[in-house]
C-alpha positions in Angstrom: -34.9 -17.6 32.4 -33.9 -14.7 34.6 -34.8 -11.1 34.2 -31.5 -9.9 35.5 -29.4 -7.5 33.5 -25.6 -7.5 33.3 -23.8 -5.4 35.9 -22.5 -2.2 34.4 -19.4 -0.4 35.5 -17.9 -3.5 37.1 -14.5 -4.9 36.2 -14.7 -8.7 36.0 -11.9 -10.1 38.0 -11.1 -12.8 40.5 -8.7 -12.7 43.4 -7.5 -9.2 43.1 -6.8 -9.3 46.8 -4.1 -11.9 46.0 -5.2 -14.0 48.9 -4.5 -11.4 51.5 -7.2 -10.5 53.9 -7.2 -6.8 55.0 -4.5 -6.5 57.7 -4.3 -4.2 60.6 -2.9 -0.8 59.6 -3.2 -1.2 55.8 -6.1 1.2 55.3 -4.4 3.9 57.3 -1.1 3.4 55.4 -2.9 3.6 52.1 -4.9 6.7 53.1 -1.8 8.6 54.3 0.2 7.6 51.2 -2.6 8.7 48.9 -2.9 12.0 50.6 0.8 12.7 50.0 0.8 11.3 46.5 -2.2 10.1 44.5 0.1 7.8 42.5 1.7 6.2 45.6 0.5 2.7 44.9 1.9 2.8 41.4 5.4 4.1 42.3 8.4 1.7 41.9 9.2 2.2 45.6 5.7 1.6 46.8 6.9 -1.3 49.0 9.3 1.1 50.8 6.7 3.8 51.2 4.0 1.4 52.5 6.4 -0.9 54.4 5.0 -4.1 52.9 6.0 -6.8 50.5 5.8 -6.6 46.7 2.7 -8.8 46.3 0.9 -6.9 49.1 0.7 -3.6 47.3 -2.0 -4.7 44.7 -3.9 -6.3 47.6 -3.8 -3.0 49.5 -5.1 -1.2 46.5 -8.0 -3.7 46.2 -9.0 -3.5 49.8 -8.8 0.3 49.9 -11.3 0.4 47.0 -13.5 -2.3 48.6 -13.8 -0.3 51.8 -14.6 2.9 49.9 -11.4 4.6 51.1 -10.1 5.2 47.6 -11.6 5.3 44.1 -10.0 4.7 40.8 -9.7 7.8 38.6 -8.3 6.4 35.3 -5.1 4.6 36.2 -4.6 6.3 39.6 -6.2 5.7 43.0 -7.2 8.8 44.9 -8.8 9.2 48.3 -12.6 9.5 48.3 -12.8 11.8 51.3 -10.8 12.9 54.3 -11.4 10.4 57.1 -10.3 11.0 60.7 -8.6 8.0 62.2 
């Protein structure tokens, strides 16, 4: 038997990156888009705003959270802090 406790505050999920590794420029695009509009990744025209394919938008949201660039606030993603690129 293990003395480990269940992780709290984690969402159980598998493959939220949709098979896409983080690509060059994605974090910068997400950061700039979220500064302009905190709901940028949930907009119907997010593919146009970010310049990527439809299945890449959820992957970009995942990687921006994984790198600590954005944090989920309810249903919206928002930037954690201002980072100089």
